[in-house]
N, C-alpha and C positions, 0 to 999 in steps of 0.2 A: 345881553343878557348869555348871561353865563348859566349853566341848569347843568347841575348834576342825578341825573341818573341810576346813580347806585343799587343794586343787591343787600335791601335792609337782610339782617340775622331771620331766619326767622317766617318771613315769608313762604316760602315754601307751605309751610304747613296750614296754614290758612286755606280753609271753606274752601271746595274750587268756584263754589254757585259767589264770592266774599272776592275768591279768585280775581274770575271773569270779571266782574263788575267793575275792583279795581285798576284793572289790565286795562282793558278801557276805554278805562275816565281817562287814567294817566293821559297815554296816549292819545286822546284826541285833546285833553286838556295840556298838551304838549303843545299843537300846534295855536291855540287861543292863546295869542302879545301878551296879552292883556292881564292873564297867570303868575306873577310871580313865581307861587311856591302852592306845594301843600304836601298835606301830612295827618296823617292816619289818626285819632284823637280819640278816645277811651280805654276798654275791653280792647273791642279787634286792634288795638294798637297792643296790646299784649298776649305776646300768644297763650300762656295762661288762662286765659277764660277767654278769646276772644270766639270757641265755638258759638257760646248762647247772646253774643252781642251783634248788634247792629254797627255794622259798616260805619260811623263816621269819616269823614275828612275837615278838614280844617283849612279854606283856602285862602291867601294873601293875592291880593289886587289890588291896583290902582284907576279899576271900573267896577262898583262893585256892584251898581244893577244893572249892567250890558252881562256882565258873569253869571249874576242869576238866571239873566231872561237865560240866553244862551245855556244856560244849565239845564231847564228847563222847558225850549221849544228847537235846543240847540245838536245835545248832546244823545247820540246812533242808541240806543240803547238796547231794552224793550222800552215798550210801552208806557205811561203813569200809570196803573190806575190808581192815584192819588195822590197826592199834591197841597203840602203849606208852608208856610211864611209865617215867620215870626222876626221878630225887630229886637233886640236884644242888646237897646245903647246901641254902638258903631259893630256891631255882629247884625248878619243879616241869616237867621235857620230857616233851611229851605229840609221839612221831611217827604223823603219819598216814599213808596211802596210801587216795582212797578211788577208788570204782569205771573211775574213765575212766583209773589213773593215777598225776592229780598224786598227789606226794612233800606234804607242809606238817609242817612246825612247830611250835610252838606254845610256847614260855616263858612259865612264870606265875607271875607275879612279888610278895608285898606290894612299899610303897614303897620300908622299909625295908631292900632287897635294892641299892637303889639308890644308897648311897652303899659298899658294898663295894667294893673297891680290885678295878680290869683287872689282872687276874693271865694267865698260860698260854695254854687255851683260847678266856676269853672274852675275853680280851682280846685276840686275834686275832681273834676275828666278829666282834666289833661294829669294829674298826680298819677290816676290807672293804665295810664299808659300814650304813650308821647311819639309818633314815629315819620321822621319825618320819607319823605319818598321822592321829590326835588322841590329845588329851593333855585331862587340867585345869590349869590355867597353868600354864603352869613349870618342872610336874610332871620330864620326865627333860633339864633345863636343867641341874645338876648332871653328869650322865652326859655331856652334851656334851663339858662342861669335863671328864671324866675319857679319854673316848675322847682329846682332842686329846693332851692330856697321855701320855697310854698310847702316840702313836703317834710321836711329840716327841725319847720316851726310846730310849724301836725304833730309829729313826734314827742315839741318840748311841749308841748298844752297838753 
């Protein structure tokens, strides 16, 4: 699996605590063979709105349950103060609060999720910001096009 670990524009402007979490998470995730790609989603991916937003990750994996368990029990960041798991169809959402007070959201899905139509809350969140951190070659290409189409449709309505 080829991974692209290119630095994204604006990452240097990220809140220091968010940058630390993102850096440590991406380093850890890179050792997990079942994780195929990671993106930032929502306001945290938009450098203009990042200051007050939770850090929200989208992970694509071929082993969803294993990835959820690994995030909750193996990711060596700070102790979890609380965590909740919600199912949203093909996406599993983890809401985590760490000991220092950092809130993070992890959306975990299989590659088939990437071809779902963008509607409602999902379309709105992705259109607020989407930044690929790393991916196997071209993994998020279709989602990029879907986001552009979603934004165009919203502007026309």
